[in-house]
C-alpha positions in Angstrom: 167.7 -132.8 48.2 164.4 -132.3 46.8 163.2 -128.6 46.9 159.8 -127.3 46.4 157.8 -124.1 45.9 154.2 -123.5 47.0 153.0 -121.1 44.5 150.0 -118.9 45.5 147.4 -118.4 42.8 147.0 -114.7 41.5 143.4 -115.2 42.1 143.9 -116.1 45.5 140.5 -114.9 47.5 142.7 -114.8 50.4 145.9 -113.4 49.2 144.4 -111.4 46.5 146.4 -108.3 45.1 149.3 -108.7 47.2 150.8 -111.8 45.6 152.9 -109.8 43.6 155.1 -109.4 46.2 156.7 -112.3 45.6 157.9 -111.9 42.3 158.4 -107.6 43.2 160.8 -109.2 46.6 162.2 -112.4 45.1 160.9 -115.0 47.6 158.7 -117.9 48.0 155.4 -118.3 49.8 156.8 -121.4 51.6 159.2 -124.4 50.4 159.3 -127.7 51.2 162.3 -129.7 51.8 163.1 -132.5 54.0 159.4 -133.3 55.4 159.0 -129.7 56.4 156.9 -126.4 54.9 159.1 -123.3 55.8 156.4 -120.6 55.7 157.6 -116.8 54.8 157.6 -113.9 57.2 153.5 -113.6 56.6 151.6 -110.3 57.2 148.0 -109.2 58.3 147.4 -106.9 54.9 143.9 -107.0 53.6 143.5 -109.1 49.9 143.4 -105.3 48.3 146.5 -104.1 49.8 144.9 -102.6 53.0 146.7 -102.6 55.9 143.7 -103.0 59.0 144.5 -101.0 62.2 143.4 -103.3 65.1 146.0 -105.9 66.1 143.0 -108.5 65.4 142.0 -107.7 62.2 145.3 -108.3 61.3 146.3 -111.4 63.1 143.3 -112.9 62.0 144.1 -111.7 58.0 147.8 -113.4 59.0 147.0 -116.4 60.5 144.5 -117.3 57.3 147.5 -116.7 54.7 149.4 -119.3 56.9 145.9 -121.4 56.4 145.6 -121.0 52.6 149.4 -121.2 52.6 149.2 -124.5 54.3 145.9 -125.7 52.4 147.3 -125.2 48.9 150.8 -128.3 50.5 147.6 -130.5 51.6 148.1 -129.4 54.8 145.9 -127.8 58.0 147.2 -125.2 60.9 147.4 -128.9 62.8 150.9 -129.3 61.0 152.3 -126.1 62.2 155.4 -127.5 64.6 157.1 -123.8 65.1 156.2 -120.4 65.1 157.6 -117.4 65.4 155.4 -113.6 65.5 157.0 -110.3 65.3 155.4 -107.5 67.2 155.6 -104.1 67.1 154.5 -102.5 70.4 154.0 -105.9 71.8 153.3 -104.8 75.4 150.3 -102.6 74.2 149.3 -105.4 71.3 150.0 -108.6 73.3 146.2 -109.2 75.0 144.3 -108.8 70.9 147.4 -110.8 69.7 146.4 -113.2 71.8 142.7 -113.2 71.3 142.6 -113.6 67.6 145.0 -116.5 68.3 143.0 -118.4 70.4 140.5 -118.5 68.0 142.1 -119.7 65.7 144.7 -121.8 66.6 143.4 -125.6 68.0 145.3 -128.1 69.6 148.0 -129.5 68.9 149.8 -126.5 69.6 152.4 -125.9 67.6 156.3 -124.0 69.3 155.3 -120.2 69.5 158.4 -117.8 69.8 156.8 -113.9 70.0 160.1 -111.2 69.6 159.2 -107.4 69.8 160.4 -104.9 66.9 160.3 -101.9 66.3 159.1 -101.9 62.8 157.9 -104.4 59.8 157.9 -103.5 56.1 155.6 -101.1 55.9 154.2 -98.4 58.5 151.1 -99.8 60.2 151.9 -103.4 60.5 151.5 -104.8 64.3 152.6 -108.5 63.6 154.2 -110.3 61.0 154.1 -114.6 61.7 156.4 -117.0 60.3 156.0 -120.3 60.8 157.5 -124.0 59.6 154.6 -127.2 59.5 155.8 -131.5 59.3 154.0 -133.6 56.3 152.6 -136.8 57.6 155.1 -139.3 57.8 158.2 -136.9 57.9 159.2 -137.9 61.3 160.1 -141.8 60.1 
């Protein structure tokens, strides 16, 4: 089995100074295997490292980061097949999350599971999104 990792360049406008987290915590932004792209949990941290206060902005940033990883793999959001998002205070933030998601994610929609959690890696984070995308022809 051949495995390829997607490397986010250090000069990425979308990730900014936060690209150091991949090496610091020892993980890849995404891994390609068996015609699928497995995207690590992605958070809504701005390129300068700060965390927005609103679920809408955090959701938009997280989805834009997924979009950038897909772009680096020569895919787009329509390649997503399975998504799981983890939510702090899910009932309080679900409406804002849904509004941001609906603005950015268009048909064909992937499967999507929402899971409520008590907290994420950094205080202030409200959502983390992990995803799987399929490369064209992967179902052959």
